[in-house]
N, C-alpha and C positions, 0 to 999 in steps of 0.2 A: 791511480789518482795521486800517489805520493809526490810525483814530480811536479804536478800542477800546484800542490800546496807549497812545496819548496820555493817555486817561482814566485808565489804570491807574498812570501815573507819580505820581499823587497818593497812591496806595495804597502799602503796603509792598512794595518790590521783592522778587522771588524771590531774586535774588542781588545782593549788594552787595560791592564791593571798595574798601577804603580804605587808601591809602598802601602797597600791597603792593610789597615790595622783595625782590629776590634777587640775591646777589653771588657771583660765581665768581672768587676771587683778586682781581685788580685790575679785573675787569670787572663793572660793575653791569648785569646783564642786564635786570632790571625795576626801575625807579626811581620809587617812590612812585606806583604806578598806581591810579587811581580809575575805577570804572565801575559801572553798575547795569544789570540786566536785569530787565524787567518780566515778569509772568506773561503767556503768550500772545504773546511778542515773538520775532521773528527778528532777532538782533543780530549784525552783521558785525564781525569783528576783522581789521583791515587793517594792513599794514606791510611794509616791505622785509624781505629775508632778514637775520636778525640783529637785527631790531627788538625782539624779546622775546616774540613771539606764542607760540612753543612753550613757553617757560619759564613764561609766565603760565598757559596751560591745563594744564600739568603740575602746577602748584600747585593749581589748582582741582580736578584729578582725583586729587590725593594722591600723585602720583609724585615731587614735590619739596615740601619745606617752605620757606616764606618766612623770611627773616631778620627781617623786621618787617612791620607792617601787619595789617589785619584782613580776614577773610572773613565776611560776614554771610549767613545763610540764613534767609529769611523774617523778616529783621530781627534775628535772634539771632546773636551771634558763635559761630563754630564753628572747630574745628581739624580739618583734613582731613589725616590722617597717612598714609593709604594709599588706594589705589583702592577697597578694600573699604569704608572709611568713606564715600567719595564715593558709592558705589552705595547704601549704606544711607540716606544723606540723600536720594537721588533724582537723582544726577548720573550720566549715562551718556556714554560717548565712543566715537566711531567714528574710528579712526585712519586716516591716509592710507595707511600700509603695513599690510596685513591680518595678523592673527595667527591663521592657520588651519592645521590639520594636513591635508595633502592626502590622506593615506591613510585619513582618517576621513570619515564621512558628515556632512552638514550638521547633523543632529540631535545627533550625538555631539560635534561642535564646540560647539554651543550648550550642551549639558549641562555641558561643562567649566567654563563661566562662571557656572552657576547653583548655588545652595547649598541648594535645597529637597529634594534627594534623590529627586525624582520619577523614575519609570521612563522609559527612552528613548521608549517608545511614547507616553506622556503628553506628553512634551516635543515629540515629533514632531507630534502632533496639534495642540498649542497653536501651534507654529511655523507649521504649514500654514494653520491658520485665521487667525492674525494676518497672515501674509504676503498672503493673498488679500484680507483685510479692508482692507489699506492699499495694494492695487494693486501689490504686489511679489511675485508668485507664486513659490513656492519648493517644491521637492520635498525634504523633509527626509531622504529615504533615499538621495539622490544622493551619490556620492563627490565631495569637494571638488576632487580632482585632475582630474575630468572636466568641471568647470564653467568657464564664461567668467569673466572678471574682474568683469563687471557682475553676474553671478549670485552671485559670492563676496561682493560688496559687500552684496547683499541679505541674506546670512547675517549679516554684521556688524550691519546695521541691525536685523534682526529679533531678533538676540541682545540688542542694546541695548534694544529696545522691550519684550521679555519681562521685563525688570527694572523695568518701569513707572517710568521716570525722569520727573522733572518738567522737568529741563534736559538737553538733548542737545547735546554738543559734536561738531561735524562738521569734520574737517580735510581740505580739498581734496576734497570728496566727488565731484566730477564729473570729476576728472582721468583716470579710466579708463573713462568712459562714452561711448557714441555720443550724438549730439544727441537721438535719440528716447528713449534711456534716461534722459538728463538731464531731459527734459521730464516723464517719469513720476516721477522723484525729486522734482522741484519740486511736482508735484501732491500727493505724499505729505507733503512738508513743510508745504504750505499746509493740509492737513487736520490735521496735528498741531498747528499753530498755532491752528486753529479750535477744537480740543479743549482749549485752554488751556495746552498744553505750550510751553516756551520752548526756543529753539535759539540756540546760539552758533556762528556760521558763519564759517569761515576759508577764504578763497579769494583767488587772484590774478586770477580772472576777474571783472573789474569790472562787465561788463554783467549777469552773473547776480546779482551783489550788488545792483545797481540794481533788478533785477526782483523780487527775493525779500525783501530785508531792510528792516525798519522803521527801524532806526537803525544807526549804525556808530561804532566807536571806532577811532581811527587812532594807531598807535604809530610812533615814530621814535627810534632809538638808546635803546630801553628806556623812553622817556617817552611819556605821552599828549600828542599835539599837537593833538587835536581830536575832537569828537563831531559827527555830522551826520546828516541824513536823506538816505541815498544816492539816493533817488528825485528829490531836488531838485538833485543834482549830475550832472556828466557823468563819463564814464570818465576823461577827461583831468584834470578837477579833483580826482577821488579820487586818481589817480596822483600828481598834484602835491603833495597833502597828504602822501602816503606818503614821497616822496623829497625833498621840500623845494624842488624846482624843477621846471621844465617837462620832461616826458619827451619826447624827440625821437621823432617818428613814423618808422616804418620805411619806407624808400623803395626800391621795387623797379622799376628801369627795365626795359623789355622787353629780353630777351636777343636780341642781333643776330647773325645768321649761325650760330646754333647748329645748324641742320639740316645744315650741311655741315662742322661742326667735328669734330675727332678724337674718337673714342670712347675715353675714358680709363678707364672702368670698364665691363666687359662681363661679363654673367652669361648663361650658356648651359646650358639643360637641367639646372639645379641641382636635385638631389633629395637628400633625406637621410632615412634611417630614424630613428624616434624613439629617442633614447638612453636614455630612462627611460620607465616606464609613463605618465608625465604629460607627456612631451614631445610636440610637434606635428611630424609628418612634413612635409617640404617636397616639393613636387610640380612638377617640370619648370618651374622659374622662369627666365624670360628677361627681361633688362633691359639697356638701354644708357644710360649717363650720359655726356654729351658735355662737352667743354671749354666753360666759360661758363654752364652751367646748374645749377639746383637742382631735383632730383627729390624729391618728398615721398612717403613711404610712410605711408598712413593705415591704421587698423585698431584694433579693440578689443584690448587687451592679451591675450596668451595665444593668439594665432592664428598663431604661428610667427615673430613679429618677432625674438625673442631668438635662435632657431635660425638665422634668416637672417643676423643680425649676426655670429654666431659663424662662420658659413661664409665670409662676406666678409672678416672681420678675420683669419682664420687661427687662431682659437682651436680650431677643428675643421678639420682638413685634409680635402680631398675626394678620392675615388678618381680622378676625372678632372681632371687639371691644367688643362685648357682650360675647365672649368666656371666659373672665375673668372679673368678677364684684367685686368691693371692695366697701362696704358700699352702695350698691345699684346703683353704678355708673359704666358704662362701662369703663374698664381699659385695654382691650386687646391691644390697640394701644399706650398706654402711656409708657413713659420711666420709669426707676427705680425711678428717682426723682419725676415724676408725680404720681407714685403709693405711694411713701412715703408721698407726700403732702396730699394724701387721708387718711393717718393714718396707712399705712402698714409699717412693718419692716421686714428685711430679713437677715438671717445668712447663707452664703454659706458653702458648704462642705469643700472646700480648703481654709484654713485660711491665709496662707502666699502667697501673690501674688494675691489673689482673695478677701478674707475678709479684708486684710490689705496690705498696700504698705510696703515691707520689709525694705527699707532704710529710712523710715520716722518715726518720733517719735510718741508715742501713742497719744499725744494731736493733732498732725497734722493729724493722721488717723481719729481721732474723727471729726475734722473740715471737712475733705474730705467727710465723710458719712453724716454729718448733717448740712452742710452749708445752705441748702435750708429750712429744717424743723425748724432749730433753728436760722434762720437769725436774728431775732430781738434781741436775747441775745448774739449771737456770733459775729455779725457784727455791726459796727458803721456807722455813716453817711459817704456816699461816698464809702462804702464797706471796710472800715478799719477793721482789725481783732482785736477783743478784746482778746488778748493773755491771760490775767489774768483770764478771765471768762472761756475760753476754758481749760486752765490748771487746774482750780478748778474743772471743770466738769470731766476731765480725772482722777483727784485724787479721786473724789467721787466714780467713777466707780471702780477704782483700789482697794479702801478700801472695797466697798460693795462686790466685787467678790474675795477678798483676792488674788490679782494678785502678785506673787512673782517676783521680778525684782532686777537688780543689780545697777540701777541708778534711780533718781527721775522721769525722763521722757525718758526712753530708746527707741531706735529704735525697731520696731516690730520684726525684725529678731533676736534680741538678746534674746528674751524670749523663753523659752521652748514651745513646741507645745501646751501643756495643759494650760499653763498660758496665752498664746496668745488667745486661745479659750475662756477662762474665760473673757478676756477683750472684745472680739468681741461680745459675747453674752450679756455681761453687757452693752456694748455701745448701743445696741438696746433695752434692757429691760428698761434702764434708761429713754427712751422716753415715756414709758407706751403706746405703740402702741395699736391701735384698732384691727389690724390684725397682727399676728406674724407668719412668715413662717421660719422654721429652718431645715437645712439639716445636719444631724449627730451632734446633739448638744453636745454630750459628748465623741466623738471619741478621744481616747488617754488621757482622763481626769481621774484623780484619784478618788477614791471612795467618799471622802469628797466633792470635788468640783462637782462631778457628782450629788450627792444628792442635793447640793445647787442649781445647774442649773435646775434640774428637778422640785424641789419644787417651784422655781421662775416661771417656765412656767405654773405650775398648778395654782398658785396664780394669775398670770396675767389673765388666762382664767376665774377664779372664780370672778375676779373683773369686768368682762363683756366683755373681749376681745375674739376674735376667734383665736385659736392657732392650727397651722398645723405643725406636727413634722414628718420629714422623717428620718428614722433610720434603720440601719442594726442590732441593738441590741434589740432583742425581750424582754429581761428582762426589758429594759428601757421602751419600748412601753407598756408592760403590767402594768408597775408601774404608768405611767402618763396618759394613754389614756382613754377616755370615749368610744371610738370605734376605731377599727383598720381596714384599708383597705390594700390590697396587690397589689403591682405593679409587673407585670410579662409581659415581652416582649412588653412594652409600653401600656399595658391595665391595668385598675384599677378595682378591684373588688368593690362591694358595701361594705360600712363600716359595720363591724360586732360589735354589742354592746359588751363591754368588759365582761359583765356577761355571754355572750354566746360563748366567744372565749376561746381557749386553745392553748397550744404550738403546739400540733400535727396538729390541723386544719390549723393554720396560716403557719406552716412549710410546709405543703403539698401544700398550695396555693402558697407559695414562690417558690416551685419546679415546679409549672405548673399544678397542679391538678385543675380540675373544681370544683366550689363550690358544695358540696353534695357528691363528690366522696370520697371514703375511701381509695382506693388503690393509691399507688404512681405511677405517669404516666411515670416516667423515668426508664431507665435500672438501676438495682442495681450497685452502683459504687464500 
C-alpha cells in the first residue's frame, strides 16, 4: 500500500495542517505545526508526553480551537468548532479512555452518538453486520458492563465506523489488547486503508508503528521535528527523534539467590466477592514475591486486576488478616497507611483522582501520600507542616523523573498524563520501599520515560525490595519481570519464569487458555 500513498501525495491531501498553534498561558502546546495526511494513508503521530499530540488531535476533532493556523479538508480551509462539526466533515476519533455507559447495551451506547433517530433494532442490526464485516464481531445486545476491555474497544471502533468517517484518529488503540486481539485490529486497519480511509495513529509502541504506518510526524516540545517513513527507521531511531537523544536500553541482570530470599509480599487464599454488578470476583489467589525479584501480572483489563490491587494496597480490607502479609506481618485488615508503615508503596492505575488530587499542587499531593511515613521530616512539633522540606522533596522527585511542567509547583491536573505518571511513580520510588506494587506503570508514557521507570523498578528490586507490576503491556513485562503470572476472570496462574515464557503462551493464558493447552479456547474473532 506504501506506493499507493506515495502516488497520492501529488493529489490534494485529505487533511492539511498549516502553522497550527495553541497556547495555554505561558505554554505553547502546539507551535506552528504542519502536516498532511493523504487519502488511504496510515499516518503515525509520535512524541514524548507533553509534546503536543493530544492538543493537536483535540483541535482536529473540535474539542479545542487553535489560536492561529489553518486546517484544510480536501484542500479547503475549515473551522472545526466542535466534535459535531468534525463528524459532519468525516473525522472520527476513538479515544484511549472509553466513554461508554456500563449499564447500557452496546447498541444503546452506539445510538447515543448517532443523530439519525433510527430505532435501536436498526442500529443493532447495522452494528452487528458492520462488526462482522470488519472482523470485529460484536453482540449489540450485550451489556457493556459484562464485556472485556477488548470487546468494549470494538464498540468504540464500530460506533466510529457507523458515522462513515474518511479520517479515523486512534489514540493508543492496542494498550488494552492481547497480542492476538492487536493482530486482528491491525488486519481491520489494513482493510480500512485499502478502502481509501485515512488513519491518524498515536502510539508509544514503535514496533507496531513500523509495521502499520506509511508515514510519521514527530513532535517535540510542541514543534514538528521531523517526518519519516517509519518502515525505514528502527524503533531506536524513532525514539531518538522523539526525545532528542539516545534512549537507554533497559538492562535486567538475572536475579541471584531469589529462590532462598525472604518473601516480602505473601498472598494466601485471597478471595473477594464482587462489590458492584460489574466487578470481578477474586478466587483463591496465592502469590509470593521475594526480595530481589520483579513479578509481572499480565492480563486483559477488566479481569480482576483492579480488585487485586485494591486488596493488596488496603483500599479494601480483607476478612482474613493473613490473606495479605507484608514483611511477614498480617496486613489484610490494615489500611493503606498501615501497609505503608510496614514499608509498602502503591501506584494505582488511575493517576488523576486516584493517584493524585487534581486541584492540589504536586507538593501537596506528596504530603497527602507520605504524611505518615515521612512524619519526622515533613511535620514539626504540634503537626506543623514543613513546607520548605516538602517542596524540596517534590523538586527532587521532579528532577529525578524529568517531570515537564509549566510552573514550579503546578496543580496535578495541569500536567499531561505521562508527566503526572512520572511524578506519582517517582513519589513512591523516592521512599525506597521494601514492597512496591504498581498498576500500569508506563501507560501513556513516552519511550524515554518508560525506559527510566522500568529501569528504576528493576534497580529497586535488585536492591532487595519485592516488586509486583500489573501491566497490560507484554513488551514491558517481558523486559522487566523475573516471572510472569496471568490474571483471567479473577484467577491467577502460577508465575512462569521469564526464561520459560513467550508471547504466545502468555497471550493464550490472557485469553483464557488453561496452562499446557496449545489451542485458543475462544471463538475466532
